[in-house]
N, C-alpha and C positions, 0 to 999 in steps of 0.2 A: 203449288203447295199454298193451302191460305196462310195468313199471318194469323200470330198467335196474339190475341187480346188480352192482356194482364190488368185487372182493375189495381190502379195504385190508391186511390181515393174514394170513399163511398159517400153517399149525401150526407151521412152524418159527421164524417170526418171534414168533408168540404165546410159543412156550417161552422165547426169547431175553428177552423182556420179561419175563417171569414170574421167570426167572432173576435177571436184573438188579434187578427190584423187591425179591426175597428177599434179594440182598447189601444193597440200601438198606436195608431194615430192619434185617436185621442190625447194620449199620455204625451205626446210630442208637439201637441196642438192645443192643449188645454186652455191657453190664454189667448186664443182668436175668437173674432167675431162670427167670422163666415170662414167656411173651407169650402171649394169648389171641388167637386169629385170629376174627373174626366175620364169618360171609358173610350177606350178604343172601341169602334163599331163591330159588333159580331160578340165574342165570348168575353171581350171587355168590358163592353157595356153591361151586359148582362150581371158581370161581377161587380160593376161598379154600383148598380142597383141594389143587389144584396147588401153588398157593402153600407151604401148610404143608408139603407133600412136600418142596420143594426147600429151604425154611428148616431141616427137621429133618436133611438131608443136609450143609448148610455150617456149621450151627453146634451148640453143646451145648446150647443153651437149651432146656428144655422148653417146648411150645406144648399149649394146648387149642384144639381147633376146635369152635366151636358155629355153630349156624342160627339167624338172625333171622329173622322173617317181618315184613314192613312191608306193608299192603294199601294199594296204590298208589292206588286209588279213592278210597278214605276212610282216611287216614292216622291221622286221630284214634281209629278203631277199631282198636286193636292186636290181631293176631292170634297176636303171639309171647307162650309164656308166659313168666311174671316171671324175668329172670334172676338167679339165686341170688347174693346180695350177698358170701356168703363165696368164691364162686368168682372174683368179678372184683375183689375188695376190695384196695386198693393194686397194682394189676396194670395192665401195658401192654395196651392193646386196640389192635388192628388192625381196624378195620370197613372190608370189603371189598364191592365191588360191580363189575359188568363195565363199565357206562356212565354217567358222570356227564353228565346232560343238563341239567335245570334245578337239581338239587341236592335236590329235593324228597323223595325216597327216601333218599338219604344222610343229610339232617337229621333225617328221622324216625327213621331206625336209630339215630343217634347219640342221639337223647332217652331211648333205654331205658337207656342207660348214666349219664345227668348226674344221675340221684337215688343213684348210688352212688359211693364213694370211690374211683375208680380213680387210678392214678398217672399215667395219659397216656393219651389217645386220639387215634389217628392215622386217616386215611383212605386208601384206596389202590382205585384202578380201573384197569382195561385200557385205556378209551379215555376221554378227557375233550373233551367237544364244545364247552364253554366258552360254554354258554348259561345259565349261574348266574342265578337268579331269587330264591336263597335265601343266606343269609350262611354258605356251607360251600365250603371246597376241597378238593381231594385232595392229600393230601401226598406220595403215592405215584402217579406215572402212567406208564403204558405208553405210550401214545401219545397227545399231545395233537392234535386235529383240528379244524378251521374247517369247521362245515355250516353250511347254510342251516336254518332252522327248518321247513322242507318235507321235508328230507332226514332219512332215520332211517340209524342203526347198528345192524346186527345182529350179535349173537356168537354164535357155535356152537360151546359146548364139550361135552365130554362123549360124544362121537361118535367115530367113525372118522377123518372129514375135519373137523378143526376150524379155524375161519377167521372173519375178521371182515369184515363187506361194509357198503357203503353203498348204500342203495338210495333 
């Protein structure tokens, strides 16, 4: 039996969520000179790029967009090239992923910054499923959605028809 695909967010709703989160990030960091927006490869990096575009339009704060890679199957073997300490030293980091499920990807992504003297580290996700098994939460959330463990959230970004689906 094919799984049922239910649209949770349309392209317009995704844009509205990104705009709101960009304003929230700006509100909490209005006095910063630079903000580093670090997207986790795949959907997180696509979302980070969209967030970066909106953030640049609404604020005069300089941003740097970086992509980090987390091996989701074996996160202890990190595929990301080392992050240059001078790039992030005493800076505010916004770590971005598309979906927060268990927190595993987000916590291993955050680990990349913990050996550097960053000023602040915040997390941002488009959808928070609330199934955290790791001690990390999203500071900025587009949509909190209660799901069962058997359900799956699919985020489609970067194509003509962007949407979020529940399957």
